[in-house]
N, C-alpha and C positions, 0 to 999 in steps of 0.2 A: 688285126691280131696275127697270130701264127697259124700256119697250116698244121695238120696232124703230123706230117712227116718231120716238121721242125720241132713241134711242141713235145714230142715223145722223148727227145733228148734232154729236156729240162727235168724230167723225172729221174733220169739216170745220173745226171751230173753231180748231185750232192753225194750219192753213194760212191761214185767213182772217185771223187775228191777225198772222201773219207777213207776209202781203201788205200789210196796212194799215199796219203799224208800220215796215217796213223803210225806206221812203223818208225818213221823219221821223228815225228813229234814225241812219241813215247820214249825213244832213245834220248832225245834232248832233255825232256822233263826228268827222266831217270838220272841222267848224269848231272844236271844242274841242281835238281832237288828243290826248286822253287814252285811248289804246287799251288800255294795260295796266290802267288802273283800271277801264275798262269791261268788260274780260274778267274781271277779278276780281269785279266786281259781278255779272256774269251767272253766273259759276260759283257764287257764294254763293247767289244767288236760285234757281238751278237745284237746288242741294242742299236748300234749304228747301222748294222746291216738291215734290220727290220725297219728302221726309219727310212733308209734309202729305198727299200722295197715299197714302202707306203707312198713315198713322193715320186716314184718313177712314173713318168707319163704313160698313159695308155697307148699301146701300139708296140711296134718292134723297137727294141732297145738293147744295146750291148750291155747295159747295166744288169739286166736280168741274168745273163751268163755269169757275170762276176758275183752277183748275189747268191746264185745257186751253188757256185763253187765255194764261196765263203761259208755257206751253211755246212758243207761237208768238212771243211777245215776246222770250223768252230766245234763241231761235234767230235772231231778227233782229239782236240785239246781237252774238252770236257771229259770224254771217256778215259783218256790217258791219266788224267788227274784223279778222277773220282774212283775208278776201279782199283787203282794202285793204293789209294788211301784207305780202302776197306781193311786191308791187312794191318794197318796201324791202329785200328780201333779194337781189334780182337786181343784180349789179354793172353799172355803167354802161358 
């Protein structure tokens, strides 16, 4: 497995990917306006990501870094779509 000095970065990586990708993803979703398609894409990628994590062999693997970064990226897509859609449900 991983030593503590290496494993502590896995807890930070999803949040770092989320913080770095959210402004870019939000701007793209805002200009394109395809929230439903973006939510579908994020759901499918999330499913594939968790399946990859399930089948990743035990021990050190570079897939774990990719999976953790993808979690942050997926969360940025989901938050950008869902929170901007709340205003559409409130009547004028």
